[in-house]
Backbone bond lengths (Angstrom), bond angles and torsions (degrees), N, CA, C in turn:
res aa  C-N    CA-C-N  psi(-1)  N-CA   C-N-CA  omega(-1)  CA-C   N-CA-C  phi
1 M - - - 1.463 - - 1.522 110.28 -
2 K 1.307 117.26 133.58 1.451 118.71 172.01 1.591 115.08 -99.97
3 I 1.303 113.90 125.46 1.438 117.27 -173.30 1.501 109.63 -124.06
4 L 1.333 114.09 129.51 1.471 118.87 179.37 1.558 107.45 -105.55
5 V 1.330 116.84 117.19 1.467 121.75 176.14 1.503 110.31 -100.23
6 A 1.297 116.79 113.46 1.450 123.48 177.29 1.542 108.14 -84.18
7 Y 1.339 116.00 111.02 1.457 120.76 -166.72 1.551 108.08 -123.16
8 D 1.390 118.32 130.09 1.412 122.14 175.90 1.537 114.68 -124.45
9 G 1.321 118.10 8.78 1.438 121.65 179.61 1.589 111.45 82.05
10 S 1.222 119.64 4.55 1.495 118.75 -173.94 1.572 108.39 -86.63
11 T 1.245 114.51 170.65 1.506 117.54 172.11 1.598 114.89 -58.29
12 G 1.272 114.07 -40.46 1.445 116.95 177.30 1.651 111.04 -64.87
13 A 1.260 116.19 -38.96 1.467 121.96 179.53 1.565 106.91 -65.02
14 D 1.343 119.02 -41.17 1.385 123.98 -178.20 1.543 108.63 -64.36
15 A 1.327 114.82 -39.47 1.497 121.99 179.90 1.544 107.51 -64.10
16 A 1.369 114.96 -40.51 1.560 117.41 -177.62 1.476 105.91 -63.01
17 V 1.293 123.90 -40.69 1.369 125.28 -176.29 1.572 110.21 -67.27
18 A 1.332 114.45 -44.20 1.511 115.57 173.94 1.428 116.53 -65.46
19 D 1.289 116.42 -28.89 1.568 122.89 177.47 1.490 113.79 -67.98
20 L 1.269 121.35 -14.83 1.403 123.71 177.68 1.476 115.93 -54.70
21 R 1.260 115.60 -30.68 1.490 121.81 -179.27 1.490 113.67 -75.67
22 N 1.390 113.33 -11.81 1.539 120.11 178.31 1.433 111.92 -103.64
23 A 1.331 123.70 0.48 1.397 125.87 -172.47 1.547 116.97 -96.06
24 G 1.378 116.18 6.68 1.446 120.37 170.64 1.591 109.67 66.85
25 L 1.281 114.44 40.31 1.490 119.56 -173.97 1.569 107.72 -85.18
26 P 1.320 118.11 154.29 1.460 120.74 179.15 1.456 115.43 -67.26
27 K 1.268 122.69 170.69 1.487 125.33 -177.98 1.506 110.94 -67.96
28 E 1.316 117.39 -31.35 1.540 118.33 -179.36 1.484 106.22 -123.41
29 N 1.269 114.25 132.90 1.476 121.02 -178.09 1.515 108.82 -145.71
30 E 1.338 116.30 161.92 1.463 121.72 174.98 1.572 101.97 -116.48
31 V 1.313 111.27 121.53 1.581 119.98 -176.93 1.461 111.16 -118.52
32 L 1.289 112.38 130.56 1.533 115.81 171.84 1.509 106.21 -120.21
33 V 1.472 114.54 118.97 1.380 121.93 173.24 1.586 110.35 -90.13
34 A 1.305 113.77 112.67 1.539 115.52 -178.41 1.535 107.66 -110.27
35 T 1.295 116.80 129.37 1.477 126.66 176.47 1.588 104.68 -118.13
36 V 1.298 111.86 123.73 1.484 118.05 179.12 1.484 114.82 -104.85
37 A 1.313 114.34 120.93 1.517 116.45 179.06 1.570 106.81 -89.73
38 H 1.289 119.83 152.34 1.450 125.95 174.37 1.519 109.23 -148.62
39 D 1.246 117.03 170.97 1.467 120.93 -172.49 1.586 107.43 -54.14
40 G 1.276 111.14 129.14 1.560 117.47 177.18 1.500 110.40 85.88
41 W 1.292 121.71 -6.26 1.524 112.28 -172.52 1.642 103.32 -144.66
42 P 1.328 118.59 140.40 1.469 127.62 -11.72 1.586 104.59 -76.58
43 P 1.322 123.69 155.63 1.407 124.29 176.99 1.597 108.10 -65.14
44 S 1.253 115.71 131.91 1.484 115.28 179.47 1.579 113.62 -67.08
45 K 1.221 119.13 139.06 1.445 123.66 -179.35 1.555 108.53 -86.51
46 H 1.313 117.15 -3.14 1.536 117.56 -175.77 1.535 108.90 -92.17
47 S 1.249 113.08 133.17 1.440 119.99 177.32 1.530 110.01 -80.64
48 S 1.355 114.78 172.20 1.482 114.76 -179.75 1.470 110.93 -67.39
49 A 1.369 116.78 -34.00 1.480 118.63 177.59 1.500 111.70 -61.32
50 E 1.333 118.97 -38.88 1.418 125.14 -179.46 1.523 113.35 -67.10
51 L 1.373 111.82 -35.59 1.440 115.48 178.41 1.593 112.07 -72.28
52 G 1.234 112.16 -31.81 1.505 117.62 -179.27 1.532 111.32 81.10
53 Q 1.324 116.86 176.89 1.344 121.94 -175.69 1.586 117.53 -59.86
54 F 1.393 111.15 -37.34 1.433 119.83 178.12 1.613 117.08 -103.50
55 G 1.297 111.75 11.73 1.467 119.58 177.89 1.484 112.45 -63.38
56 S 1.313 110.20 150.20 1.635 116.33 -178.03 1.554 104.41 -112.03
57 P 1.305 117.25 117.75 1.550 118.15 174.46 1.573 109.43 -59.05
58 W 1.389 118.14 -42.13 1.349 120.81 173.82 1.502 115.97 -50.96
59 K 1.337 115.80 -51.43 1.457 122.42 -179.88 1.506 108.58 -58.86
60 A 1.319 117.94 -43.45 1.487 121.89 179.65 1.539 110.71 -61.28
61 L 1.326 114.56 -42.72 1.480 121.24 178.69 1.510 108.77 -61.58
62 M 1.315 120.28 -44.81 1.455 120.02 -177.46 1.517 110.38 -74.38
63 T 1.355 118.40 -25.10 1.468 118.20 171.46 1.525 111.82 -68.97
64 D 1.281 119.04 -42.38 1.488 120.55 175.86 1.556 109.66 -61.85
65 T 1.400 115.16 -42.01 1.442 116.37 -179.77 1.512 115.30 -60.77
66 G 1.421 110.64 -41.43 1.491 116.71 176.36 1.488 111.54 -62.33
67 N 1.342 118.11 -37.94 1.463 118.30 177.41 1.530 115.22 -63.93
68 I 1.311 116.64 -37.86 1.392 124.16 177.13 1.609 110.66 -61.96
69 A 1.319 112.45 -43.14 1.521 114.72 177.97 1.470 110.85 -70.57
70 A 1.297 118.14 -38.77 1.491 122.27 -175.76 1.553 112.23 -64.41
71 K 1.409 111.87 -38.53 1.566 116.57 -179.90 1.529 107.59 -67.70
72 A 1.343 119.12 -35.87 1.427 120.77 178.50 1.524 110.28 -69.02
73 A 1.405 117.50 -37.12 1.444 120.19 178.28 1.591 110.18 -67.10
74 E 1.327 116.36 -34.80 1.473 120.00 176.89 1.478 110.42 -64.06
75 R 1.273 117.99 -41.76 1.566 121.15 178.48 1.505 108.89 -63.80
76 I 1.253 122.63 -36.35 1.506 121.62 -178.45 1.445 107.22 -75.26
77 R 1.388 124.35 -38.72 1.401 125.80 177.78 1.543 111.79 -64.78
78 A 1.278 118.79 -37.88 1.427 122.81 174.70 1.511 111.59 -60.49
79 E 1.314 116.72 -42.22 1.483 124.69 -178.41 1.482 111.57 -73.56
80 F 1.334 118.49 -39.27 1.417 125.02 -172.48 1.522 109.60 -131.71
81 P 1.314 121.53 77.94 1.426 126.72 -175.56 1.525 114.83 -58.78
82 A 1.389 115.83 -27.11 1.477 115.14 -177.22 1.563 112.45 -86.51
83 W 1.322 115.27 -1.38 1.452 118.51 178.48 1.580 113.57 -83.21
84 K 1.308 117.38 145.87 1.440 119.28 176.36 1.569 104.13 -94.34
85 V 1.370 116.94 114.47 1.448 119.94 -174.69 1.493 108.61 -122.36
86 T 1.353 114.32 127.54 1.421 120.89 174.85 1.561 108.70 -123.15
87 S 1.255 121.63 166.84 1.481 130.38 178.40 1.440 112.89 -131.77
88 E 1.321 117.04 154.79 1.526 122.86 178.34 1.443 110.75 -150.46
89 A 1.303 118.40 134.20 1.446 125.49 169.18 1.475 109.66 -93.24
90 L 1.382 119.19 125.13 1.437 123.50 178.00 1.494 110.92 -121.43
91 W 1.283 118.44 168.87 1.404 125.03 -178.19 1.555 111.80 -133.95
92 G 1.360 118.62 135.53 1.417 125.79 175.43 1.466 111.60 138.31
93 S 1.333 113.73 -164.30 1.490 120.49 178.46 1.606 105.87 -69.42
94 P 1.398 112.80 120.46 1.547 111.84 -172.19 1.498 115.85 -55.95
95 A 1.305 120.04 -44.38 1.474 119.86 -176.48 1.565 107.38 -63.89
96 E 1.305 118.25 -48.75 1.473 119.30 179.07 1.509 117.46 -62.38
97 I 1.266 113.75 -35.03 1.556 117.00 178.47 1.507 107.55 -75.40
98 I 1.225 125.14 -35.26 1.443 129.63 175.23 1.484 112.46 -62.01
99 K 1.408 113.60 -45.84 1.529 117.18 175.16 1.423 111.40 -67.66
100 K 1.293 124.58 -37.05 1.447 124.78 173.89 1.554 111.64 -59.41
101 T 1.335 115.17 -45.06 1.451 121.39 -178.48 1.573 108.15 -61.22
102 I 1.409 116.03 -40.74 1.434 118.75 178.60 1.468 107.79 -63.45
103 D 1.261 122.10 -43.79 1.498 121.34 -175.92 1.491 109.15 -66.78
104 H 1.309 119.82 -30.61 1.482 123.49 -174.25 1.545 109.11 -84.22
105 W 1.319 115.12 -46.73 1.494 121.01 -169.83 1.552 108.72 -93.62
106 R 1.313 122.02 -21.90 1.425 128.34 176.89 1.609 113.50 50.95
107 P 1.337 111.56 67.03 1.520 117.28 179.88 1.515 106.70 -74.75
108 D 1.400 111.77 159.36 1.440 118.19 169.22 1.488 116.06 -85.08
109 L 1.355 116.37 -11.77 1.480 124.24 -176.79 1.458 110.54 -157.30
110 L 1.295 117.46 133.32 1.521 126.21 166.79 1.435 112.72 -103.15
111 V 1.343 119.72 119.40 1.428 120.96 177.21 1.616 110.57 -108.64
112 I 1.354 114.09 129.27 1.504 112.13 -175.49 1.588 104.79 -146.34
113 G 1.312 114.74 159.32 1.406 121.14 -176.58 1.583 106.37 -95.84
114 S 1.349 117.22 161.45 1.495 120.02 179.76 1.474 105.24 -128.80
115 H 1.297 112.19 176.29 1.534 121.19 169.44 1.400 111.85 -62.44
116 G 1.337 121.85 164.11 1.392 126.88 -178.76 1.520 114.15 -80.57
117 R 1.347 113.63 -159.47 1.431 117.08 -179.34 1.491 115.35 -113.07
118 S 1.345 111.58 35.84 1.415 118.50 174.71 1.557 111.99 -68.87
119 A 1.244 117.86 172.09 1.500 122.83 -177.03 1.552 106.72 -51.87
120 V 1.240 117.72 -43.34 1.482 122.38 -178.63 1.484 109.78 -81.41
121 G 1.429 118.35 -47.09 1.414 121.67 -175.91 1.504 117.23 -57.45
122 R 1.437 112.79 -33.41 1.506 111.96 179.14 1.477 112.03 -75.05
123 L 1.291 122.60 -16.44 1.418 126.86 -179.99 1.473 111.17 -95.84
124 F 1.363 122.30 -25.17 1.383 123.90 -178.77 1.489 112.65 -130.80
125 L 1.281 118.63 109.14 1.445 120.63 -179.81 1.524 108.33 -78.27
126 G 1.355 117.25 148.08 1.393 119.74 -176.69 1.537 113.09 -48.22
127 S 1.357 116.39 140.50 1.509 117.97 -172.26 1.569 110.45 -64.30
128 V 1.312 117.03 -39.65 1.462 121.24 175.91 1.509 114.72 -62.75
129 S 1.283 118.60 -44.29 1.504 125.06 177.92 1.555 106.13 -62.45
130 L 1.296 115.45 -50.11 1.436 119.49 -175.10 1.514 113.20 -62.93
131 D 1.293 116.56 -44.54 1.446 122.63 174.89 1.582 113.41 -58.87
132 L 1.335 117.74 -38.30 1.374 124.07 -177.65 1.573 109.96 -71.31
133 V 1.327 113.19 -40.67 1.494 119.57 176.28 1.504 113.97 -57.82
134 H 1.342 110.35 -44.65 1.473 117.93 -175.83 1.538 110.87 -74.33
135 H 1.302 120.98 -32.16 1.449 123.75 -171.24 1.423 118.89 -116.76
136 A 1.324 118.78 -18.40 1.501 117.07 176.36 1.450 115.19 -59.75
137 S 1.249 119.13 144.22 1.469 125.10 178.83 1.464 119.27 -84.40
138 C 1.382 112.48 0.28 1.475 120.88 -175.22 1.639 106.68 -125.56
139 P 1.381 112.74 161.71 1.519 110.47 170.95 1.467 114.68 -57.70
140 V 1.436 116.69 145.64 1.404 125.32 -176.83 1.519 111.03 -120.50
141 R 1.269 119.38 124.04 1.405 123.62 174.82 1.482 110.24 -104.37
142 V 1.400 119.43 116.69 1.392 124.92 -175.54 1.484 108.11 -109.19
143 V 1.363 120.42 124.25 1.446 128.85 -172.68 1.453 114.14 -113.83
144 R 1.309 116.21 126.18 1.423 122.28 -178.37 1.605 109.22 -80.91
145 P 1.294 116.09 139.56 1.481 116.70 -176.69 1.514 113.78 -67.22
146 D 1.338 117.64 -21.27 1.465 122.93 -178.64 1.564 108.56 -109.81
147 A 1.369 117.60 21.38 1.516 116.86 -179.97 1.489 106.70 -71.07
148 D 1.358 111.97 154.11 1.509 123.62 -179.68 1.504 111.08 -66.51
149 M 1.342 119.22 106.01 1.485 118.26 -176.73 1.563 107.93 -105.05
150 H 1.301 117.94 52.83 1.444 124.29 175.41 1.532 113.47 -58.00
151 L 1.226 122.80 145.73 1.524 126.18 -175.39 1.462 114.41 -81.59
152 G 1.360 120.23 -6.24 1.515 118.81 -178.20 1.510 105.06 -76.28
153 P 1.410 112.74 -179.52 1.444 120.61 171.91 1.493 114.72 -52.65
154 P 1.330 120.41 148.02 1.427 120.17 -178.55 1.574 111.81 -70.65
155 K 1.221 113.06 154.58 1.444 125.55 170.90 1.437 113.07 -115.90
156 I 1.337 120.01 114.02 1.479 123.28 -172.03 1.414 112.14 -114.32
157 L 1.336 116.75 126.75 1.521 121.98 176.15 1.547 105.95 -103.41
158 V 1.322 114.04 126.35 1.500 120.19 -176.37 1.568 107.05 -114.66
159 A 1.388 120.54 118.98 1.426 121.56 176.79 1.518 108.01 -80.67
160 S 1.338 115.43 133.27 1.442 119.17 -179.67 1.560 110.62 -143.90
161 D 1.348 114.54 134.62 1.447 120.37 176.89 1.484 111.65 -129.94
162 G 1.380 115.67 9.77 1.478 118.38 -179.71 1.420 118.02 88.78
163 S 1.477 114.50 -0.89 1.504 117.33 -175.42 1.591 104.88 -85.58
164 P 1.384 115.66 164.21 1.423 120.31 171.99 1.556 113.74 -52.75
165 H 1.388 119.33 -38.15 1.425 124.78 -174.59 1.548 106.10 -66.15
166 A 1.365 116.53 -42.48 1.447 119.71 -179.71 1.622 112.64 -67.42
167 D 1.412 108.60 -34.31 1.485 111.72 179.55 1.514 109.10 -69.16
168 N 1.315 122.51 -28.11 1.425 123.83 175.22 1.422 111.66 -63.47
169 A 1.345 119.31 -42.62 1.515 123.51 177.27 1.487 111.09 -62.59
170 L 1.351 118.41 -40.65 1.490 123.43 178.23 1.634 107.49 -65.51
171 S 1.227 115.32 -41.29 1.517 117.32 -178.85 1.491 106.52 -64.73
172 A 1.300 122.27 -43.23 1.366 126.22 -176.69 1.573 110.43 -56.74
173 V 1.332 110.80 -41.40 1.480 115.49 179.72 1.513 113.72 -67.05
174 T 1.388 112.37 -43.61 1.415 119.47 -179.94 1.525 113.52 -63.90
175 R 1.320 119.14 -31.35 1.471 121.13 179.42 1.565 115.08 -79.14
176 R 1.294 113.25 -12.21 1.461 118.17 -175.84 1.589 108.08 -75.20
177 C 1.360 117.56 162.95 1.410 123.76 179.63 1.605 109.57 -106.41
178 W 1.309 115.95 81.49 1.421 120.77 -175.23 1.498 116.42 -81.62
179 P 1.344 119.44 140.39 1.505 118.52 175.75 1.404 115.07 -57.27
180 A 1.254 119.87 168.09 1.443 126.04 172.61 1.563 108.76 -65.53
181 G 1.315 113.95 136.87 1.486 118.95 177.84 1.487 114.21 91.92
182 T 1.382 118.59 -1.23 1.460 123.42 176.46 1.534 110.27 -63.27
183 Q 1.294 115.77 133.19 1.431 116.75 178.51 1.477 112.84 -114.04
184 V 1.269 119.21 141.83 1.522 124.86 -175.79 1.514 108.59 -128.54
185 R 1.276 117.91 126.86 1.423 128.14 176.76 1.590 110.63 -109.79
186 V 1.259 116.38 120.23 1.477 116.27 174.09 1.494 107.52 -97.29
187 A 1.315 117.03 125.47 1.384 124.45 -172.62 1.617 110.97 -123.20
188 S 1.264 112.32 135.96 1.484 121.10 170.82 1.498 112.55 -133.49
189 V 1.322 116.22 151.68 1.432 122.16 -171.54 1.555 109.36 -125.58
190 V 1.379 112.46 127.43 1.428 122.43 173.43 1.612 111.29 -92.12
191 Q 1.237 114.49 111.35 1.484 115.15 178.70 1.530 105.63 -96.85
192 S 1.346 116.36 106.30 1.478 123.53 -173.34 1.469 110.39 -61.13
193 L 1.344 114.78 144.14 1.436 119.44 173.74 1.512 114.24 -88.38
194 V 1.369 115.90 -7.38 1.360 122.34 -179.06 1.509 109.90 -70.63
195 P 1.377 123.17 124.58 1.431 118.66 -179.88 1.535 113.58 -74.82
196 A 1.347 117.19 143.08 1.465 120.30 176.06 1.500 110.81 -61.25
197 S 1.317 114.89 148.52 1.483 116.56 -175.90 1.531 109.98 -64.91
198 V 1.385 119.49 -25.56 1.384 117.91 178.15 1.573 114.47 -64.99
199 L 1.347 110.16 -18.73 1.507 115.41 178.01 1.480 111.37 -84.96
200 V 1.254 117.90 -4.45 1.467 119.29 -177.50 1.575 107.66 -127.22
201 P 1.333 114.76 68.46 1.526 117.71 -175.76 1.566 107.00 -64.83
202 G 1.286 105.96 144.33 1.600 113.92 -178.43 1.398 116.61 82.15
203 L 1.383 118.97 -5.41 1.452 122.13 -177.39 1.544 107.94 -118.44
204 E 1.345 115.26 114.81 1.453 120.79 179.46 1.576 110.94 -61.85
205 A 1.269 110.21 140.70 1.597 113.38 -179.91 1.457 114.28 -60.17
206 N 1.344 117.79 -35.21 1.450 120.50 178.95 1.566 113.32 -74.41
207 T 1.384 112.84 -29.16 1.435 120.78 169.65 1.482 113.06 -64.49
208 F 1.261 116.38 -45.30 1.543 118.97 179.61 1.513 111.01 -65.96
209 A 1.297 115.46 -34.40 1.484 119.19 177.78 1.538 114.80 -59.94
210 T 1.299 116.85 -22.39 1.442 118.44 179.86 1.624 111.24 -90.82
211 E 1.383 114.66 -1.28 1.469 115.16 177.07 1.540 112.70 -73.80
212 P 1.331 117.72 141.46 1.481 116.56 177.03 1.520 111.99 -56.76
213 A 1.298 123.03 -32.83 1.437 123.02 -178.82 1.501 112.89 -65.58
214 F 1.296 114.14 -29.83 1.514 120.55 176.97 1.504 110.04 -62.25
215 E 1.266 115.76 -50.84 1.453 125.79 178.41 1.543 110.98 -50.02
216 V 1.281 113.75 -43.54 1.524 119.81 -175.11 1.521 107.81 -69.46
217 I 1.344 114.42 -48.88 1.448 121.97 179.11 1.513 112.50 -58.91
218 E 1.393 112.45 -44.67 1.484 115.38 -173.45 1.559 108.76 -69.18
219 E 1.397 115.92 -31.74 1.513 117.72 177.02 1.545 110.72 -68.45
220 A 1.322 113.02 -35.51 1.514 117.66 179.63 1.554 110.91 -62.24
221 D 1.389 110.99 -43.67 1.453 118.38 175.84 1.427 115.83 -57.86
222 K 1.387 114.72 -44.21 1.507 118.49 -178.99 1.503 111.23 -67.15
223 R 1.377 120.52 -35.33 1.433 121.52 177.73 1.496 111.00 -68.98
224 E 1.319 117.97 -39.89 1.466 119.94 -179.92 1.537 107.22 -69.88
225 R 1.296 123.32 -40.60 1.502 124.52 175.35 1.493 109.64 -56.42
226 E 1.220 119.33 -49.98 1.458 124.20 -179.78 1.495 113.63 -62.11
227 R 1.384 115.52 -42.40 1.412 120.34 -179.96 1.527 106.09 -62.79
228 L 1.350 123.72 -48.08 1.413 127.43 -172.51 1.618 107.06 -69.02
229 R 1.295 115.58 -34.08 1.433 118.56 178.82 1.599 109.82 -63.43
230 K 1.307 114.91 -39.72 1.478 114.47 173.91 1.433 114.92 -71.05
231 V 1.329 116.05 -33.56 1.524 118.96 -177.67 1.578 104.79 -64.15
232 V 1.358 121.45 -51.79 1.396 118.72 -172.96 1.518 113.99 -70.24
233 Q 1.335 112.80 -29.99 1.506 113.91 179.83 1.508 110.80 -72.75
234 G 1.375 116.98 -35.15 1.402 115.89 170.31 1.470 117.93 -68.03
235 A 1.305 117.87 -35.57 1.497 120.49 171.57 1.527 113.10 -64.85
236 G 1.318 116.60 -35.09 1.467 120.11 178.00 1.515 110.60 -64.68
237 L 1.367 112.57 -41.48 1.512 116.32 -179.94 1.529 112.99 -67.87
238 N 1.309 118.36 -33.39 1.485 124.00 174.14 1.471 108.84 -62.83
239 L 1.307 117.96 -46.52 1.478 118.37 -177.98 1.482 111.34 -68.11
240 K 1.344 118.45 -38.73 1.462 119.94 171.55 1.467 116.49 -56.55
241 R 1.421 115.09 -39.45 1.485 121.30 178.30 1.539 105.81 -64.92
242 A 1.336 121.46 -25.58 1.455 121.76 -179.85 1.499 112.66 -85.89
243 G 1.357 115.10 4.48 1.486 118.34 179.28 1.469 117.73 95.75
244 L 1.346 117.08 6.71 1.440 117.73 -173.86 1.513 111.73 -101.09
245 D 1.347 116.83 150.73 1.430 122.65 171.99 1.435 111.11 -78.03
246 A 1.399 120.88 97.89 1.327 121.70 -168.72 1.590 110.88 -126.00
247 D 1.347 115.85 147.93 1.418 122.02 169.25 1.554 110.40 -140.04
248 A 1.372 115.57 172.46 1.424 119.97 -172.88 1.475 110.79 -130.76
249 V 1.345 120.84 149.90 1.497 123.50 -179.42 1.509 105.38 -146.46
250 V 1.347 116.43 141.88 1.446 126.65 172.79 1.513 104.71 -111.10
251 L 1.300 117.24 123.31 1.455 123.32 -178.11 1.613 107.48 -113.20
252 E 1.258 113.01 167.83 1.531 118.71 -177.31 1.542 106.40 -132.76
253 G 1.331 111.42 133.50 1.491 117.27 176.85 1.541 112.24 141.36
254 L 1.302 115.64 -151.16 1.442 119.83 175.24 1.414 111.71 -75.72
255 P 1.317 125.24 121.65 1.439 116.64 -170.63 1.460 123.17 -61.27
256 W 1.335 121.12 -37.41 1.487 120.34 179.14 1.551 107.51 -70.72
257 K 1.326 122.75 -40.81 1.368 123.66 -177.38 1.461 113.83 -68.90
258 E 1.365 120.53 -38.29 1.448 124.85 171.74 1.526 112.32 -57.46
259 L 1.385 114.88 -48.01 1.343 122.05 179.90 1.620 115.64 -57.12
260 V 1.301 109.68 -50.50 1.494 118.79 173.01 1.509 116.67 -59.13
261 D 1.363 111.29 -41.86 1.530 119.17 -179.38 1.587 108.47 -66.08
262 E 1.394 113.35 -41.14 1.439 118.64 -177.67 1.563 109.25 -68.19
263 A 1.305 116.82 -38.82 1.383 117.73 -177.22 1.626 110.55 -69.30
264 E 1.347 115.99 -32.05 1.502 120.89 176.32 1.497 108.17 -71.31
265 R 1.330 118.55 -41.16 1.541 119.69 -177.11 1.486 110.85 -67.00
266 W 1.298 113.44 -37.34 1.516 122.46 -171.39 1.537 109.04 -83.60
267 H 1.458 115.68 -16.06 1.445 118.82 -172.91 1.484 113.73 65.30
268 A 1.347 119.18 43.29 1.417 127.55 179.67 1.480 110.74 -65.85
269 N 1.325 118.54 140.07 1.463 119.84 168.80 1.510 116.61 -80.28
270 A 1.358 112.69 -26.51 1.494 116.38 178.56 1.481 111.31 -157.41
271 I 1.344 116.94 151.77 1.430 125.36 172.36 1.497 109.93 -108.11
272 F 1.305 118.69 126.53 1.459 119.98 171.42 1.478 112.80 -98.58
273 V 1.289 121.17 126.68 1.510 123.05 179.29 1.562 102.72 -131.41
274 G 1.375 108.66 156.41 1.386 118.87 174.48 1.548 112.67 -91.74
275 A 1.276 116.33 153.93 1.615 118.91 179.67 1.417 103.77 -122.98
276 R 1.297 111.13 162.98 1.468 120.52 174.43 1.564 109.73 -72.63
277 G 1.279 118.64 171.35 1.469 121.27 178.87 1.507 117.71 -73.75
278 L 1.264 116.00 -158.08 1.450 117.99 -178.65 1.510 112.31 -119.31
279 G 1.280 119.90 39.94 1.372 126.02 174.13 1.575 112.30 -70.63
280 P 1.297 118.15 179.21 1.491 117.91 -176.28 1.550 117.16 -57.41
281 M 1.410 109.37 -37.51 1.514 114.16 179.83 1.546 110.79 -85.98
282 D 1.328 114.63 -32.77 1.415 115.29 -168.87 1.586 106.48 -76.84
283 R 1.295 121.57 -21.12 1.444 125.43 175.56 1.534 108.29 -68.69
284 L 1.400 119.42 -18.88 1.445 120.25 -178.66 1.491 111.68 -97.50
285 V 1.418 115.36 -31.22 1.457 116.57 -172.17 1.595 108.31 -138.14
286 L 1.385 110.20 116.79 1.476 116.92 173.27 1.482 111.62 -77.00
287 G 1.257 119.92 154.37 1.481 117.56 -178.98 1.504 111.53 -53.59
288 S 1.328 115.78 140.61 1.502 120.56 -174.77 1.552 113.54 -57.72
289 V 1.343 114.57 -37.16 1.449 118.92 -175.28 1.589 109.06 -69.21
290 S 1.376 110.28 -47.30 1.474 117.82 177.73 1.503 112.56 -53.43
291 T 1.251 115.82 -48.15 1.469 125.34 -175.43 1.627 108.89 -65.33
292 A 1.276 116.12 -45.45 1.435 121.61 179.53 1.568 112.70 -63.67
293 V 1.405 113.50 -41.18 1.486 117.64 176.49 1.509 103.98 -67.50
294 L 1.195 125.47 -51.50 1.448 125.46 177.21 1.489 116.67 -46.95
295 T 1.305 115.50 -41.87 1.459 122.26 -176.06 1.550 110.41 -78.79
296 H 1.307 119.20 -34.52 1.474 119.76 -175.18 1.506 117.57 -103.56
297 A 1.333 119.13 -14.23 1.479 124.21 -172.11 1.526 109.33 -57.35
298 H 1.265 122.13 145.16 1.449 125.13 172.37 1.538 113.39 -87.07
299 C 1.305 115.53 -5.25 1.428 118.04 -170.41 1.519 106.15 -128.59
300 S 1.315 118.62 -177.36 1.439 125.41 177.81 1.554 107.66 -64.88
301 V 1.297 117.44 144.14 1.508 126.08 177.91 1.548 107.30 -125.48
302 E 1.308 119.41 120.36 1.449 126.41 164.91 1.442 117.97 -98.68
303 V 1.397 113.67 114.53 1.482 115.71 -177.19 1.497 106.21 -99.15
304 V 1.361 119.88 120.57 1.349 122.82 -170.67 1.543 109.82 -106.32
305 R 1.298 113.64 127.40 1.544 117.94 174.48 1.496 110.43 -83.59
């Protein structure tokens, strides 16, 4: 498996490196750690005297950048001795350079850190991370700097609604090499079509229940609930056949919020979600549920193409 780690020396990037042990990766992998320098980052530690009369600030910057990437690569080698790990210092717009690296190197997975869960961070995902999630041609694993890094076997929550995009996420989980004791929960969410009583002021709930429209909506909810129950149960059985400890749950409410809340209640290490393809429109807009989960989740989120 080829893994590209976008590393910038931040707390989030360090968390992304540490999270590799929870990603169910094979015993042997090829890893490229890429650190991208750009104007004003990282500040060179070399003084004018150290650079000398003919010294190049740009060369010093790239040297510092290369050292940052190399130290991250050393950490990965120490953790995974069987992996082939290299590092590279690059220059330019971080998101654009990483996308070009993906197109050239063709990794199976991009791993990147995100902003934290501060008041601002939970509402605004790092611009580079979000750009790559929307436009990278490979699956992207986004890691929170304050994600729960417990040492036990991973707990994986997989969002499923029976669509081909969700099936891709399930297949990605099935193909991984998870340690013994890994738990996988397949979750789907029914978003009821029945309006809340607060949205119908002046109309008693029991009065609304006698309306013909209510019966139609209620029947549609029942059919969708049953469909999703079969979807997650079937997915759970497939995961069990793959040797995983799996269960299934159908939740009710706003899809992205229920998935995020379930991951927090269950102390999941990661949420796997499917993404749309890379057509003209899909390159501009990621599925709304995937984007909201990515923005609000307390744990790592892997978006699978």
